[in-house]
N, C-alpha and C positions, 0 to 999 in steps of 0.2 A: 324457421322448423321444418329438418330434413323427417318426410313420413317414408316410413317402411314400402313396401310395395303391398304387402297385406291392406294396410290402412288406404293406401291412394285405389287400391280396388275393392275396397269398400266403400270407400265416399263416390268411388265411380258409379257404383250398383244401386245406392241410394241416389243418386241426384237422377239416374236412367229409373228408377223406381215413380220420383217424382214427376218426369219429364211423362210416362204414359200416365198418370193418372189425370195431368192436364190435359193427355191427347183424347181421353174416352170423355173429359169435359167438354172439349172442342166438337166430338162427337154427339153429344148431346144438343151442343148450339147448332151443327147443323139439322137435327130432329125437328129442333123449335124453330129455325130458318121454312122448311121443308111445311109445317105445322099453319107455319104465319102465311106462307102460301095460299095455302090449302083456304084458309079462311077469309083469304082478299078475295078472292075467285067466289067463295060462297057467299058470301053478303052481294054479288053481284058488280064487284068494283074490277070490273076486266076479266078476261076468260083464259084461259090454258088448253088447246086441243091434246088428245092423245100423246101426238109426237111432243109438243113443248115439256110433257109430265114425265115422259121417258126417258129425256136425253136430260130435265133439271135432275131425277133420282138416281140414274147414269151415270151422271156427275160427281154428285155427290158420293157414291158409294168409289168411283177411280179413286178420288181423291182418298177416303176416308181409307181405300184400301193399300196405296200406294204409301201414304203416311205409318199407316199399318208396320208395312214391311222393315221402311226403316226406321221404328225405333223398338222392333221386337227383336232385330236384327242388328242392332246397334249400328245399323249405316248411318244414321244421324249423327255419330258422333267422329265422322268421317268431316262434318260440315263447322264452318269455324263457331257458328251459333246453334251448339247443338238441339234446344228447345225447338229447330226451325220453326219459331214462332212468325217471322216475316213471310216465309213461304210462306205458312198457313192462311197469313192475313189477307197478303197476296190473291192465292187459291182462290177464298172466301169468297172474296172481293167480285169475281169475274161473275160468282152466281147469281148475286145483288145486281149485276150489271145486264145479265140473263134476262134475267125477272125485271128489269126496270122496263127493258127494250121490250118483250112480250105483252108487259101491262104497263103501258103508261098514263095510264089514270090516277096509277095507284103510287105516281112515282113516290114523290112525297114522304111518303110512308115505309115506303121501300129502302127511304136512303137512311132509315132509321135502323137498317139489316146491319151495315156496318160498323154499328158503334160493340158490339157484343163481340163479334173480332177483335176488334183495337184495344178492349179493356184486358186480353192479356196477355198485350205487350207491357202492363206494370208489373207482371214479373218478371224480367229480364230485362228490359231493352233500354237501352240509353236515348235520351233525347235526340241524339244525331242519328241511331237509328229509327227511332218515330217519325222525325224528317223526314229520312231517305223512304220511308213504306208511303208516309202523305204523298209522297211527290209522285212516286211507283204509281199512287192510285189515283190521282188525281190526271194523272197523264192516262193511265186508262179510260177518265172520264171525259176527258176534253176530245179524245180520237174519237170517244163513241158518239159525242153529239156532234163532232164534224162528218163523223160518218151521217148521223141522221141528217145534218143539213143536204149534202149531196142526192139523199131521196128522197127529195119533193116532197114530204109527206104532205097528207093533206091534211089540214087544220093545225101543223104544228108552227108554235109559239115558239119563235127563238128567244123574244126578250124573258122568256117566265124560264126558258129552260136555262140561259145565262144566269138569271136568279137564285133560281137553286142549287147551280154551281157555286156561284160565288159563295150562298150560306150553305153548303154542303163543304164547300174549300178553309169557309171562319171555323165551323164546327170540328172538323179534323187538324185543321192547325193547334186548334186551343185543345182539343184531348192530346195531340201528341206533347205540347207543353205539361199537362197535367199527368199527361201520363209517367213521362218524364223524370217528371219530379215528383211523385211516387215512387218510382223505380228509384232514384238515384238516395232517398229518405233509405228504401228497402237495403240496397247495396250498403250504405253507411253504419247500417244494423248490422247486419251481414259480420260486415269488418271488425266494427268496436267487439259483436258478440266473441268472433274470433279471438279478439287482441284478451280479451279479458276471459276467456278459457285458456289463452298460455300463459297469461301473468297469472291464473291461480295455479296452472299448475306447475311454473315455478318458484313459485310462494308454498305450496307443497313437495318440492326436491327439498326449498331448503329448509323449513321446520324438520324434512326426515334430517337432513344434514347436520342440522343443531341438535338434534334428539341424537341423533350417532354420537357426535364427537361430546356432549354432554353426558352419555352413556361411558364413553373411555374416560375421559374426569375422573367420573363417579368410580370404575373401576382401578383408575391408577393413584386415586387419593385412598381407595381401601388395601390396593400395594403397597403405600406407603405406610399407610397405620400397622399392619400387617407385618412389614418391614420397622418400624422403627419400636413394636411393642417386641420384636425378637433379639433387637439390639439395643444392650444400655451397655454403657460403657462408663470408667472413671475419667477424671480432667482435673486439671487444677492440683494446687499445695494439698498435700495431708500430712497434719501433723501427724508421726511416730515415732512412739519411745524408742532410742537407740537403743535401751539392751533389752526389755520387753518384746518390743514390736510392735505391742498395742497401738492401734490407730484412735484419736480423739473426732468423733465425731461434730457437725454442726452444732449442737446441745451440748457439747462440752462432756460426754461422756466417754468413756474408751471403750472399744471395742475390740476383741480378738482381732487377728490378723484375716482369719478362714471368714469368722462372722460379716464383717466387715463386707469383703469383697465380695461376700454371697450374698451379701443385701444390697448392693449398687450394680452387681451386674447379674447377665447370664451364668458366669463360671458356675462349677461345682468344685470341688474338692474330691480325690484320692489319696490315701495318705500309702507313703512308704518311706526307706532312709535313706538317708546320704549313705555312701561308704565310710567317710570320714566317721560321722557320729555313730556308726554300727562300730568300729574301732573303738571309740571313748564310750560309748556305756554299755558294749558289750564284748569285751574285749575274746571272751573265750568264745565264743562267736564268730569272732572277727578270724581267729587262728582256724578253725574249719573249716571256715568261707574261704582261708587262704587269702584274704586282705591285708596287706602290708599299710 
């Protein structure tokens, strides 16, 4: 179905408004992550110095600013995936890895930080896109672990870190399949909704066309009835007297020619005298008129 430019503009505007609402929700998610980090340090599981807190908060503000400019300037429309969901998930994951590095004691808890950003993918990402993000995040996580191994950190338990990495990998892959399944259902429902809407529009057009055609038929019937009522014709054999010219009707009664024709048609008579009849009936008048 071809859309007019105005309809396309309205659809883009509504989609952009929806993306802005999602982005505001992601801003709240960042706030929750910072608050959770504060609570972790507040109960004594690790600690962050002023520099680290400043870096984390600055990182969040820079990310929100960049994505805000893209969304409010419609710059996000230049991307293949206009919601920038993948970019936001990867960016927020880096925040989680920073906290994991600075508060290693709380690493199992911090890994839960990754789930809220991943849940946003259910609104737009396909399974392939989800798995691509999982590969990127796990790649960053693996690089992070390799860097830690080279640092010879005292008390570093490599087996425990590999266990966490494996558990985290399983969780993210499962989340990708689950999110991809939900996203597929959502797209299917949206497609069915569009099909239903289009079908209803077609039915509406057919009903209007049927009503218009029926109205034309009704008008034509009325016109035909009016025409029939205006036109009355004589047909068939008429028994007429050879002498007086009276006509016998279907009931056997004899009617004067004038009466019969007026009754069975729309014709009306105006009387005059045939010239030969004038000479026969009124010879004096015929001489005056010069009739021969």
